[in-house]
PDB file of N, CA, C and O in Angstrom:
ATOM      1  N   MET A   1       9.029-109.627-176.313  1.00  0.00           N
ATOM      2  CA  MET A   1       9.694-109.206-175.103  1.00  0.00           C
ATOM      3  C   MET A   1       8.624-109.067-174.020  1.00  0.00           C
ATOM      4  O   MET A   1       7.642-108.351-174.216  1.00  0.00           O
ATOM      5  N   ALA A   2       8.796-109.731-172.898  1.00  0.00           N
ATOM      6  CA  ALA A   2       7.825-109.699-171.814  1.00  0.00           C
ATOM      7  C   ALA A   2       7.826-108.327-171.151  1.00  0.00           C
ATOM      8  O   ALA A   2       8.795-107.575-171.257  1.00  0.00           O
ATOM      9  N   THR A   3       6.734-108.012-170.469  1.00  0.00           N
ATOM     10  CA  THR A   3       6.591-106.706-169.834  1.00  0.00           C
ATOM     11  C   THR A   3       7.735-106.418-168.876  1.00  0.00           C
ATOM     12  O   THR A   3       8.318-105.335-168.916  1.00  0.00           O
ATOM     13  N   LYS A   4       8.063-107.373-168.014  1.00  0.00           N
ATOM     14  CA  LYS A   4       9.141-107.185-167.040  1.00  0.00           C
ATOM     15  C   LYS A   4      10.474-106.945-167.749  1.00  0.00           C
ATOM     16  O   LYS A   4      11.243-106.072-167.348  1.00  0.00           O
ATOM     17  N   GLU A   5      10.747-107.719-168.801  1.00  0.00           N
ATOM     18  CA  GLU A   5      11.986-107.543-169.563  1.00  0.00           C
ATOM     19  C   GLU A   5      12.034-106.176-170.221  1.00  0.00           C
ATOM     20  O   GLU A   5      13.083-105.532-170.259  1.00  0.00           O
ATOM     21  N   ARG A   6      10.884-105.731-170.744  1.00  0.00           N
ATOM     22  CA  ARG A   6      10.814-104.440-171.420  1.00  0.00           C
ATOM     23  C   ARG A   6      11.114-103.315-170.436  1.00  0.00           C
ATOM     24  O   ARG A   6      11.801-102.355-170.786  1.00  0.00           O
ATOM     25  N   GLU A   7      10.602-103.423-169.195  1.00  0.00           N
ATOM     26  CA  GLU A   7      10.836-102.405-168.194  1.00  0.00           C
ATOM     27  C   GLU A   7      12.304-102.347-167.781  1.00  0.00           C
ATOM     28  O   GLU A   7      12.810-101.279-167.436  1.00  0.00           O
ATOM     29  N   GLU A   8      12.987-103.488-167.816  1.00  0.00           N
ATOM     30  CA  GLU A   8      14.368-103.551-167.378  1.00  0.00           C
ATOM     31  C   GLU A   8      15.364-103.331-168.518  1.00  0.00           C
ATOM     32  O   GLU A   8      16.557-103.159-168.267  1.00  0.00           O
ATOM     33  N   ALA A   9      14.899-103.333-169.744  1.00  0.00           N
ATOM     34  CA  ALA A   9      15.778-103.171-170.891  1.00  0.00           C
ATOM     35  C   ALA A   9      16.353-101.760-170.919  1.00  0.00           C
ATOM     36  O   ALA A   9      15.691-100.796-170.534  1.00  0.00           O
ATOM     37  N   SER A  10      17.581-101.660-171.376  1.00  0.00           N
ATOM     38  CA  SER A  10      18.196-100.345-171.505  1.00  0.00           C
ATOM     39  C   SER A  10      17.560 -99.599-172.677  1.00  0.00           C
ATOM     40  O   SER A  10      16.856-100.185-173.499  1.00  0.00           O
ATOM     41  N   PHE A  11      17.818 -98.321-172.732  1.00  0.00           N
ATOM     42  CA  PHE A  11      17.312 -97.515-173.832  1.00  0.00           C
ATOM     43  C   PHE A  11      17.785 -98.093-175.159  1.00  0.00           C
ATOM     44  O   PHE A  11      17.006 -98.209-176.104  1.00  0.00           O
ATOM     45  N   GLU A  12      19.048 -98.451-175.226  1.00  0.00           N
ATOM     46  CA  GLU A  12      19.623 -98.973-176.461  1.00  0.00           C
ATOM     47  C   GLU A  12      18.985-100.307-176.852  1.00  0.00           C
ATOM     48  O   GLU A  12      18.715-100.546-178.029  1.00  0.00           O
ATOM     49  N   GLN A  13      18.746-101.172-175.869  1.00  0.00           N
ATOM     50  CA  GLN A  13      18.091-102.446-176.148  1.00  0.00           C
ATOM     51  C   GLN A  13      16.668-102.220-176.655  1.00  0.00           C
ATOM     52  O   GLN A  13      16.213-102.893-177.580  1.00  0.00           O
ATOM     53  N   SER A  14      15.983-101.282-176.047  1.00  0.00           N
ATOM     54  CA  SER A  14      14.624-100.971-176.483  1.00  0.00           C
ATOM     55  C   SER A  14      14.612-100.459-177.914  1.00  0.00           C
ATOM     56  O   SER A  14      13.746-100.840-178.702  1.00  0.00           O
ATOM     57  N   MET A  15      15.556 -99.608-178.256  1.00  0.00           N
ATOM     58  CA  MET A  15      15.605 -99.062-179.613  1.00  0.00           C
ATOM     59  C   MET A  15      15.949-100.151-180.633  1.00  0.00           C
ATOM     60  O   MET A  15      15.429-100.149-181.749  1.00  0.00           O
ATOM     61  N   THR A  16      16.824-101.073-180.246  1.00  0.00           N
ATOM     62  CA  THR A  16      17.166-102.185-181.138  1.00  0.00           C
ATOM     63  C   THR A  16      15.939-103.050-181.401  1.00  0.00           C
ATOM     64  O   THR A  16      15.663-103.423-182.541  1.00  0.00           O
ATOM     65  N   ARG A  17      15.207-103.365-180.340  1.00  0.00           N
ATOM     66  CA  ARG A  17      13.989-104.170-180.488  1.00  0.00           C
ATOM     67  C   ARG A  17      12.958-103.424-181.324  1.00  0.00           C
ATOM     68  O   ARG A  17      12.295-104.022-182.171  1.00  0.00           O
ATOM     69  N   LEU A  18      12.819-102.135-181.094  1.00  0.00           N
ATOM     70  CA  LEU A  18      11.871-101.332-181.852  1.00  0.00           C
ATOM     71  C   LEU A  18      12.230-101.336-183.346  1.00  0.00           C
ATOM     72  O   LEU A  18      11.341-101.419-184.194  1.00  0.00           O
ATOM     73  N   ALA A  19      13.494-101.248-183.663  1.00  0.00           N
ATOM     74  CA  ALA A  19      13.931-101.290-185.056  1.00  0.00           C
ATOM     75  C   ALA A  19      13.576-102.629-185.706  1.00  0.00           C
ATOM     76  O   ALA A  19      13.154-102.674-186.861  1.00  0.00           O
ATOM     77  N   LYS A  20      13.750-103.713-184.958  1.00  0.00           N
ATOM     78  CA  LYS A  20      13.396-105.040-185.483  1.00  0.00           C
ATOM     79  C   LYS A  20      11.892-105.147-185.730  1.00  0.00           C
ATOM     80  O   LYS A  20      11.456-105.725-186.726  1.00  0.00           O
ATOM     81  N   ILE A  21      11.113-104.589-184.820  1.00  0.00           N
ATOM     82  CA  ILE A  21       9.656-104.604-184.989  1.00  0.00           C
ATOM     83  C   ILE A  21       9.267-103.837-186.246  1.00  0.00           C
ATOM     84  O   ILE A  21       8.433-104.298-187.026  1.00  0.00           O
ATOM     85  N   VAL A  22       9.861-102.682-186.441  1.00  0.00           N
ATOM     86  CA  VAL A  22       9.562-101.871-187.627  1.00  0.00           C
ATOM     87  C   VAL A  22       9.906-102.643-188.891  1.00  0.00           C
ATOM     88  O   VAL A  22       9.132-102.645-189.848  1.00  0.00           O
ATOM     89  N   GLU A  23      11.057-103.297-188.902  1.00  0.00           N
ATOM     90  CA  GLU A  23      11.455-104.105-190.065  1.00  0.00           C
ATOM     91  C   GLU A  23      10.415-105.171-190.375  1.00  0.00           C
ATOM     92  O   GLU A  23      10.011-105.353-191.524  1.00  0.00           O
ATOM     93  N   GLN A  24       9.986-105.876-189.320  1.00  0.00           N
ATOM     94  CA  GLN A  24       8.999-106.942-189.522  1.00  0.00           C
ATOM     95  C   GLN A  24       7.680-106.390-190.055  1.00  0.00           C
ATOM     96  O   GLN A  24       7.076-106.970-190.957  1.00  0.00           O
ATOM     97  N   LEU A  25       7.244-105.281-189.499  1.00  0.00           N
ATOM     98  CA  LEU A  25       5.974-104.700-189.931  1.00  0.00           C
ATOM     99  C   LEU A  25       6.059-104.145-191.360  1.00  0.00           C
ATOM    100  O   LEU A  25       5.094-104.230-192.120  1.00  0.00           O
ATOM    101  N   GLU A  26       7.203-103.584-191.715  1.00  0.00           N
ATOM    102  CA  GLU A  26       7.366-103.025-193.060  1.00  0.00           C
ATOM    103  C   GLU A  26       7.354-104.091-194.145  1.00  0.00           C
ATOM    104  O   GLU A  26       6.985-103.811-195.285  1.00  0.00           O
ATOM    105  N   LYS A  27       7.754-105.310-193.802  1.00  0.00           N
ATOM    106  CA  LYS A  27       7.720-106.389-194.790  1.00  0.00           C
ATOM    107  C   LYS A  27       6.298-106.658-195.248  1.00  0.00           C
ATOM    108  O   LYS A  27       6.064-106.992-196.410  1.00  0.00           O
ATOM    109  N   GLY A  28       5.347-106.511-194.329  1.00  0.00           N
ATOM    110  CA  GLY A  28       3.938-106.669-194.683  1.00  0.00           C
ATOM    111  C   GLY A  28       3.484-108.100-194.892  1.00  0.00           C
ATOM    112  O   GLY A  28       2.413-108.320-195.459  1.00  0.00           O
ATOM    113  N   ASP A  29       4.256-109.077-194.458  1.00  0.00           N
ATOM    114  CA  ASP A  29       3.886-110.467-194.691  1.00  0.00           C
ATOM    115  C   ASP A  29       3.393-111.193-193.436  1.00  0.00           C
ATOM    116  O   ASP A  29       3.250-112.416-193.444  1.00  0.00           O
ATOM    117  N   LEU A  30       3.137-110.454-192.372  1.00  0.00           N
ATOM    118  CA  LEU A  30       2.662-111.069-191.134  1.00  0.00           C
ATOM    119  C   LEU A  30       1.138-111.110-191.107  1.00  0.00           C
ATOM    120  O   LEU A  30       0.484-110.254-191.703  1.00  0.00           O
ATOM    121  N   PRO A  31       0.574-112.091-190.425  1.00  0.00           N
ATOM    122  CA  PRO A  31      -0.877-112.100-190.230  1.00  0.00           C
ATOM    123  C   PRO A  31      -1.290-110.878-189.404  1.00  0.00           C
ATOM    124  O   PRO A  31      -0.492-110.334-188.642  1.00  0.00           O
ATOM    125  N   LEU A  32      -2.526-110.462-189.564  1.00  0.00           N
ATOM    126  CA  LEU A  32      -3.024-109.267-188.891  1.00  0.00           C
ATOM    127  C   LEU A  32      -2.820-109.319-187.387  1.00  0.00           C
ATOM    128  O   LEU A  32      -2.346-108.351-186.794  1.00  0.00           O
ATOM    129  N   GLU A  33      -3.170-110.438-186.763  1.00  0.00           N
ATOM    130  CA  GLU A  33      -3.042-110.542-185.308  1.00  0.00           C
ATOM    131  C   GLU A  33      -1.592-110.371-184.854  1.00  0.00           C
ATOM    132  O   GLU A  33      -1.332-109.691-183.861  1.00  0.00           O
ATOM    133  N   GLU A  34      -0.662-110.972-185.562  1.00  0.00           N
ATOM    134  CA  GLU A  34       0.752-110.842-185.213  1.00  0.00           C
ATOM    135  C   GLU A  34       1.220-109.400-185.420  1.00  0.00           C
ATOM    136  O   GLU A  34       1.984-108.868-184.614  1.00  0.00           O
ATOM    137  N   SER A  35       0.762-108.777-186.496  1.00  0.00           N
ATOM    138  CA  SER A  35       1.103-107.374-186.744  1.00  0.00           C
ATOM    139  C   SER A  35       0.600-106.482-185.620  1.00  0.00           C
ATOM    140  O   SER A  35       1.309-105.576-185.182  1.00  0.00           O
ATOM    141  N   LEU A  36      -0.605-106.727-185.154  1.00  0.00           N
ATOM    142  CA  LEU A  36      -1.164-105.925-184.066  1.00  0.00           C
ATOM    143  C   LEU A  36      -0.382-106.114-182.769  1.00  0.00           C
ATOM    144  O   LEU A  36      -0.154-105.154-182.033  1.00  0.00           O
ATOM    145  N   LYS A  37       0.026-107.343-182.489  1.00  0.00           N
ATOM    146  CA  LYS A  37       0.822-107.604-181.282  1.00  0.00           C
ATOM    147  C   LYS A  37       2.153-106.865-181.354  1.00  0.00           C
ATOM    148  O   LYS A  37       2.583-106.240-180.383  1.00  0.00           O
ATOM    149  N   LEU A  38       2.800-106.943-182.513  1.00  0.00           N
ATOM    150  CA  LEU A  38       4.079-106.253-182.673  1.00  0.00           C
ATOM    151  C   LEU A  38       3.905-104.743-182.593  1.00  0.00           C
ATOM    152  O   LEU A  38       4.728-104.053-181.992  1.00  0.00           O
ATOM    153  N   PHE A  39       2.847-104.232-183.193  1.00  0.00           N
ATOM    154  CA  PHE A  39       2.582-102.800-183.150  1.00  0.00           C
ATOM    155  C   PHE A  39       2.390-102.340-181.702  1.00  0.00           C
ATOM    156  O   PHE A  39       2.927-101.311-181.292  1.00  0.00           O
ATOM    157  N   GLU A  40       1.620-103.110-180.940  1.00  0.00           N
ATOM    158  CA  GLU A  40       1.383-102.774-179.533  1.00  0.00           C
ATOM    159  C   GLU A  40       2.700-102.767-178.751  1.00  0.00           C
ATOM    160  O   GLU A  40       2.954-101.857-177.962  1.00  0.00           O
ATOM    161  N   GLU A  41       3.527-103.779-178.973  1.00  0.00           N
ATOM    162  CA  GLU A  41       4.822-103.823-178.303  1.00  0.00           C
ATOM    163  C   GLU A  41       5.668-102.618-178.692  1.00  0.00           C
ATOM    164  O   GLU A  41       6.335-102.019-177.849  1.00  0.00           O
ATOM    165  N   GLY A  42       5.637-102.271-179.965  1.00  0.00           N
ATOM    166  CA  GLY A  42       6.400-101.118-180.440  1.00  0.00           C
ATOM    167  C   GLY A  42       5.954 -99.815-179.807  1.00  0.00           C
ATOM    168  O   GLY A  42       6.782 -98.976-179.453  1.00  0.00           O
ATOM    169  N   VAL A  43       4.652 -99.642-179.662  1.00  0.00           N
ATOM    170  CA  VAL A  43       4.132 -98.426-179.020  1.00  0.00           C
ATOM    171  C   VAL A  43       4.600 -98.355-177.570  1.00  0.00           C
ATOM    172  O   VAL A  43       5.010 -97.293-177.102  1.00  0.00           O
ATOM    173  N   LYS A  44       4.542 -99.469-176.861  1.00  0.00           N
ATOM    174  CA  LYS A  44       4.994 -99.497-175.465  1.00  0.00           C
ATOM    175  C   LYS A  44       6.489 -99.187-175.368  1.00  0.00           C
ATOM    176  O   LYS A  44       6.915 -98.424-174.501  1.00  0.00           O
ATOM    177  N   LEU A  45       7.274 -99.775-176.255  1.00  0.00           N
ATOM    178  CA  LEU A  45       8.712 -99.502-176.256  1.00  0.00           C
ATOM    179  C   LEU A  45       8.984 -98.033-176.558  1.00  0.00           C
ATOM    180  O   LEU A  45       9.835 -97.408-175.925  1.00  0.00           O
ATOM    181  N   SER A  46       8.267 -97.496-177.514  1.00  0.00           N
ATOM    182  CA  SER A  46       8.439 -96.097-177.887  1.00  0.00           C
ATOM    183  C   SER A  46       8.118 -95.169-176.721  1.00  0.00           C
ATOM    184  O   SER A  46       8.854 -94.218-176.458  1.00  0.00           O
ATOM    185  N   ARG A  47       7.031 -95.442-176.031  1.00  0.00           N
ATOM    186  CA  ARG A  47       6.650 -94.611-174.876  1.00  0.00           C
ATOM    187  C   ARG A  47       7.688 -94.698-173.766  1.00  0.00           C
ATOM    188  O   ARG A  47       8.058 -93.684-173.175  1.00  0.00           O
ATOM    189  N   ALA A  48       8.154 -95.902-173.485  1.00  0.00           N
ATOM    190  CA  ALA A  48       9.165 -96.085-172.439  1.00  0.00           C
ATOM    191  C   ALA A  48      10.462 -95.365-172.814  1.00  0.00           C
ATOM    192  O   ALA A  48      11.098 -94.740-171.965  1.00  0.00           O
ATOM    193  N   ALA A  49      10.845 -95.456-174.080  1.00  0.00           N
ATOM    194  CA  ALA A  49      12.059 -94.784-174.539  1.00  0.00           C
ATOM    195  C   ALA A  49      11.905 -93.267-174.422  1.00  0.00           C
ATOM    196  O   ALA A  49      12.846 -92.580-174.023  1.00  0.00           O
ATOM    197  N   GLN A  50      10.739 -92.746-174.764  1.00  0.00           N
ATOM    198  CA  GLN A  50      10.505 -91.309-174.660  1.00  0.00           C
ATOM    199  C   GLN A  50      10.575 -90.839-173.215  1.00  0.00           C
ATOM    200  O   GLN A  50      11.096 -89.761-172.930  1.00  0.00           O
ATOM    201  N   GLU A  51      10.049 -91.650-172.303  1.00  0.00           N
ATOM    202  CA  GLU A  51      10.125 -91.308-170.879  1.00  0.00           C
ATOM    203  C   GLU A  51      11.583 -91.249-170.418  1.00  0.00           C
ATOM    204  O   GLU A  51      11.965 -90.361-169.656  1.00  0.00           O
ATOM    205  N   ARG A  52      12.384 -92.193-170.882  1.00  0.00           N
ATOM    206  CA  ARG A  52      13.805 -92.184-170.519  1.00  0.00           C
ATOM    207  C   ARG A  52      14.519 -90.970-171.102  1.00  0.00           C
ATOM    208  O   ARG A  52      15.360 -90.359-170.443  1.00  0.00           O
ATOM    209  N   LEU A  53      14.183 -90.627-172.331  1.00  0.00           N
ATOM    210  CA  LEU A  53      14.784 -89.442-172.943  1.00  0.00           C
ATOM    211  C   LEU A  53      14.378 -88.177-172.201  1.00  0.00           C
ATOM    212  O   LEU A  53      15.208 -87.295-171.980  1.00  0.00           O
ATOM    213  N   ASP A  54      13.116 -88.080-171.816  1.00  0.00           N
ATOM    214  CA  ASP A  54      12.640 -86.916-171.069  1.00  0.00           C
ATOM    215  C   ASP A  54      13.381 -86.781-169.739  1.00  0.00           C
ATOM    216  O   ASP A  54      13.773 -85.682-169.347  1.00  0.00           O
ATOM    217  N   ALA A  55      13.568 -87.908-169.048  1.00  0.00           N
ATOM    218  CA  ALA A  55      14.288 -87.891-167.776  1.00  0.00           C
ATOM    219  C   ALA A  55      15.740 -87.458-167.977  1.00  0.00           C
ATOM    220  O   ALA A  55      16.276 -86.682-167.186  1.00  0.00           O
ATOM    221  N   ALA A  56      16.369 -87.959-169.031  1.00  0.00           N
ATOM    222  CA  ALA A  56      17.756 -87.585-169.321  1.00  0.00           C
ATOM    223  C   ALA A  56      17.846 -86.099-169.649  1.00  0.00           C
ATOM    224  O   ALA A  56      18.785 -85.422-169.229  1.00  0.00           O
ATOM    225  N   GLN A  57      16.877 -85.596-170.396  1.00  0.00           N
ATOM    226  CA  GLN A  57      16.868 -84.173-170.747  1.00  0.00           C
ATOM    227  C   GLN A  57      16.743 -83.311-169.495  1.00  0.00           C
ATOM    228  O   GLN A  57      17.411 -82.284-169.382  1.00  0.00           O
ATOM    229  N   GLN A  58      15.903 -83.715-168.563  1.00  0.00           N
ATOM    230  CA  GLN A  58      15.750 -82.960-167.319  1.00  0.00           C
ATOM    231  C   GLN A  58      17.060 -82.921-166.535  1.00  0.00           C
ATOM    232  O   GLN A  58      17.406 -81.893-165.952  1.00  0.00           O
ATOM    233  N   LYS A  59      17.782 -84.030-166.521  1.00  0.00           N
ATOM    234  CA  LYS A  59      19.067 -84.068-165.822  1.00  0.00           C
ATOM    235  C   LYS A  59      20.068 -83.130-166.485  1.00  0.00           C
ATOM    236  O   LYS A  59      20.796 -82.405-165.806  1.00  0.00           O
ATOM    237  N   VAL A  60      20.099 -83.150-167.806  1.00  0.00           N
ATOM    238  CA  VAL A  60      21.024 -82.276-168.538  1.00  0.00           C
ATOM    239  C   VAL A  60      20.667 -80.816-168.277  1.00  0.00           C
ATOM    240  O   VAL A  60      21.556 -79.989-168.074  1.00  0.00           O
ATOM    241  N   GLU A  61      19.388 -80.497-168.282  1.00  0.00           N
ATOM    242  CA  GLU A  61      18.972 -79.118-168.019  1.00  0.00           C
ATOM    243  C   GLU A  61      19.383 -78.674-166.619  1.00  0.00           C
ATOM    244  O   GLU A  61      19.764 -77.520-166.426  1.00  0.00           O
ATOM    245  N   LYS A  62      19.310 -79.576-165.642  1.00  0.00           N
ATOM    246  CA  LYS A  62      19.770 -79.239-164.290  1.00  0.00           C
ATOM    247  C   LYS A  62      21.266 -78.957-164.300  1.00  0.00           C
ATOM    248  O   LYS A  62      21.732 -78.014-163.661  1.00  0.00           O
ATOM    249  N   LEU A  63      22.010 -79.776-165.025  1.00  0.00           N
ATOM    250  CA  LEU A  63      23.460 -79.597-165.070  1.00  0.00           C
ATOM    251  C   LEU A  63      23.857 -78.292-165.752  1.00  0.00           C
ATOM    252  O   LEU A  63      24.875 -77.696-165.401  1.00  0.00           O
ATOM    253  N   LEU A  64      23.075 -77.851-166.706  1.00  0.00           N
ATOM    254  CA  LEU A  64      23.421 -76.665-167.478  1.00  0.00           C
ATOM    255  C   LEU A  64      22.764 -75.388-166.969  1.00  0.00           C
ATOM    256  O   LEU A  64      22.979 -74.320-167.541  1.00  0.00           O
ATOM    257  N   SER A  65      21.977 -75.477-165.920  1.00  0.00           N
ATOM    258  CA  SER A  65      21.262 -74.295-165.451  1.00  0.00           C
ATOM    259  C   SER A  65      22.207 -73.315-164.768  1.00  0.00           C
ATOM    260  O   SER A  65      23.181 -73.702-164.123  1.00  0.00           O
ATOM    261  N   VAL A  66      21.888 -72.032-164.930  1.00  0.00           N
ATOM    262  CA  VAL A  66      22.670 -70.959-164.322  1.00  0.00           C
ATOM    263  C   VAL A  66      21.721 -69.984-163.632  1.00  0.00           C
ATOM    264  O   VAL A  66      20.542 -69.894-163.977  1.00  0.00           O
ATOM    265  N   ASP A  67      22.255 -69.256-162.650  1.00  0.00           N
ATOM    266  CA  ASP A  67      21.437 -68.266-161.954  1.00  0.00           C
ATOM    267  C   ASP A  67      21.510 -66.933-162.694  1.00  0.00           C
ATOM    268  O   ASP A  67      22.100 -66.849-163.771  1.00  0.00           O
ATOM    269  N   ALA A  68      20.918 -65.907-162.124  1.00  0.00           N
ATOM    270  CA  ALA A  68      20.859 -64.584-162.763  1.00  0.00           C
ATOM    271  C   ALA A  68      22.247 -63.984-162.987  1.00  0.00           C
ATOM    272  O   ALA A  68      22.433 -63.174-163.894  1.00  0.00           O
ATOM    273  N   GLN A  69      23.215 -64.377-162.169  1.00  0.00           N
ATOM    274  CA  GLN A  69      24.582 -63.862-162.320  1.00  0.00           C
ATOM    275  C   GLN A  69      25.431 -64.723-163.264  1.00  0.00           C
ATOM    276  O   GLN A  69      26.617 -64.453-163.452  1.00  0.00           O
ATOM    277  N   GLY A  70      24.838 -65.736-163.844  1.00  0.00           N
ATOM    278  CA  GLY A  70      25.566 -66.595-164.769  1.00  0.00           C
ATOM    279  C   GLY A  70      26.364 -67.695-164.093  1.00  0.00           C
ATOM    280  O   GLY A  70      27.150 -68.386-164.741  1.00  0.00           O
ATOM    281  N   LYS A  71      26.163 -67.861-162.781  1.00  0.00           N
ATOM    282  CA  LYS A  71      26.874 -68.918-162.066  1.00  0.00           C
ATOM    283  C   LYS A  71      26.061 -70.209-162.133  1.00  0.00           C
ATOM    284  O   LYS A  71      24.830 -70.199-162.119  1.00  0.00           O
ATOM    285  N   ALA A  72      26.779 -71.292-162.205  1.00  0.00           N
ATOM    286  CA  ALA A  72      26.118 -72.595-162.298  1.00  0.00           C
ATOM    287  C   ALA A  72      25.327 -72.875-161.030  1.00  0.00           C
ATOM    288  O   ALA A  72      25.808 -72.668-159.916  1.00  0.00           O
ATOM    289  N   LYS A  73      24.115 -73.345-161.224  1.00  0.00           N
ATOM    290  CA  LYS A  73      23.296 -73.778-160.094  1.00  0.00           C
ATOM    291  C   LYS A  73      23.621 -75.240-159.825  1.00  0.00           C
ATOM    292  O   LYS A  73      23.861 -76.014-160.752  1.00  0.00           O
ATOM    293  N   THR A  74      23.628 -75.603-158.579  1.00  0.00           N
ATOM    294  CA  THR A  74      23.858 -77.002-158.242  1.00  0.00           C
ATOM    295  C   THR A  74      22.686 -77.511-157.425  1.00  0.00           C
ATOM    296  O   THR A  74      22.108 -76.793-156.608  1.00  0.00           O
ATOM    297  N   ALA A  75      22.355 -78.761-157.667  1.00  0.00           N
ATOM    298  CA  ALA A  75      21.285 -79.422-156.927  1.00  0.00           C
ATOM    299  C   ALA A  75      21.557 -80.908-156.968  1.00  0.00           C
ATOM    300  O   ALA A  75      22.000 -81.424-157.995  1.00  0.00           O
ATOM    301  N   PRO A  76      21.306 -81.603-155.888  1.00  0.00           N
ATOM    302  CA  PRO A  76      21.524 -83.054-155.904  1.00  0.00           C
ATOM    303  C   PRO A  76      20.511 -83.740-156.798  1.00  0.00           C
ATOM    304  O   PRO A  76      19.352 -83.333-156.877  1.00  0.00           O
ATOM    305  N   PHE A  77      20.960 -84.776-157.464  1.00  0.00           N
ATOM    306  CA  PHE A  77      20.064 -85.564-158.296  1.00  0.00           C
ATOM    307  C   PHE A  77      19.243 -86.490-157.432  1.00  0.00           C
ATOM    308  O   PHE A  77      19.730 -87.037-156.443  1.00  0.00           O
ATOM    309  N   GLU A  78      18.008 -86.658-157.812  1.00  0.00           N
ATOM    310  CA  GLU A  78      17.178 -87.668-157.174  1.00  0.00           C
ATOM    311  C   GLU A  78      17.310 -88.916-158.018  1.00  0.00           C
ATOM    312  O   GLU A  78      16.881 -88.941-159.171  1.00  0.00           O
ATOM    313  N   THR A  79      17.899 -89.950-157.449  1.00  0.00           N
ATOM    314  CA  THR A  79      18.109 -91.176-158.208  1.00  0.00           C
ATOM    315  C   THR A  79      17.049 -92.201-157.854  1.00  0.00           C
ATOM    316  O   THR A  79      16.434 -92.154-156.789  1.00  0.00           O
ATOM    317  N   THR A  80      16.855 -93.130-158.782  1.00  0.00           N
ATOM    318  CA  THR A  80      15.939 -94.222-158.542  1.00  0.00           C
ATOM    319  C   THR A  80      16.744 -95.507-158.527  1.00  0.00           C
ATOM    320  O   THR A  80      17.904 -95.535-158.939  1.00  0.00           O
ATOM    321  N   ASP A  81      16.114 -96.573-158.046  1.00  0.00           N
ATOM    322  CA  ASP A  81      16.803 -97.854-157.939  1.00  0.00           C
ATOM    323  C   ASP A  81      17.187 -98.444-159.277  1.00  0.00           C
ATOM    324  O   ASP A  81      18.121 -99.242-159.349  1.00  0.00           O
ATOM    325  N   ASP A  82      16.477 -98.065-160.362  1.00  0.00           N
ATOM    326  CA  ASP A  82      16.744 -98.682-161.658  1.00  0.00           C
ATOM    327  C   ASP A  82      17.873 -97.999-162.417  1.00  0.00           C
ATOM    328  O   ASP A  82      18.226 -98.447-163.507  1.00  0.00           O
ATOM    329  N   GLU A  83      18.443 -96.944-161.884  1.00  0.00           N
ATOM    330  CA  GLU A  83      19.544 -96.265-162.560  1.00  0.00           C
ATOM    331  C   GLU A  83      20.846 -96.969-162.238  1.00  0.00           C
ATOM    332  O   GLU A  83      21.069 -97.443-161.124  1.00  0.00           O
ATOM    333  N   GLU A  84      21.697 -97.022-163.249  1.00  0.00           N
ATOM    334  CA  GLU A  84      23.002 -97.638-163.077  1.00  0.00           C
ATOM    335  C   GLU A  84      24.007 -96.550-162.758  1.00  0.00           C
ATOM    336  O   GLU A  84      23.841 -95.430-163.242  1.00  0.00           O
ATOM    337  N   PRO A  85      25.026 -96.809-161.983  1.00  0.00           N
ATOM    338  CA  PRO A  85      26.027 -95.815-161.641  1.00  0.00           C
ATOM    339  C   PRO A  85      26.831 -95.379-162.844  1.00  0.00           C
ATOM    340  O   PRO A  85      27.722 -94.539-162.720  1.00  0.00           O
TER     341      PRO A  85
END
């Protein structure tokens, strides 16, 4: 998966690709260089997925936050161009 494609892939697509990489590496029949390339791709996918999860968690925490009186706090979301409606 090319760098640009990896950046544009959805979380689910990234996880699917990561699962395939793990399967290939677990077989243990790849040459060392190919294994290293796949491992590197997997690490990048994992980091990108974690960043997306962290961002989603922050949004959920904003939605669930309450003030001292137990009333829901509201704040506008800061959206980026890569988010889908």
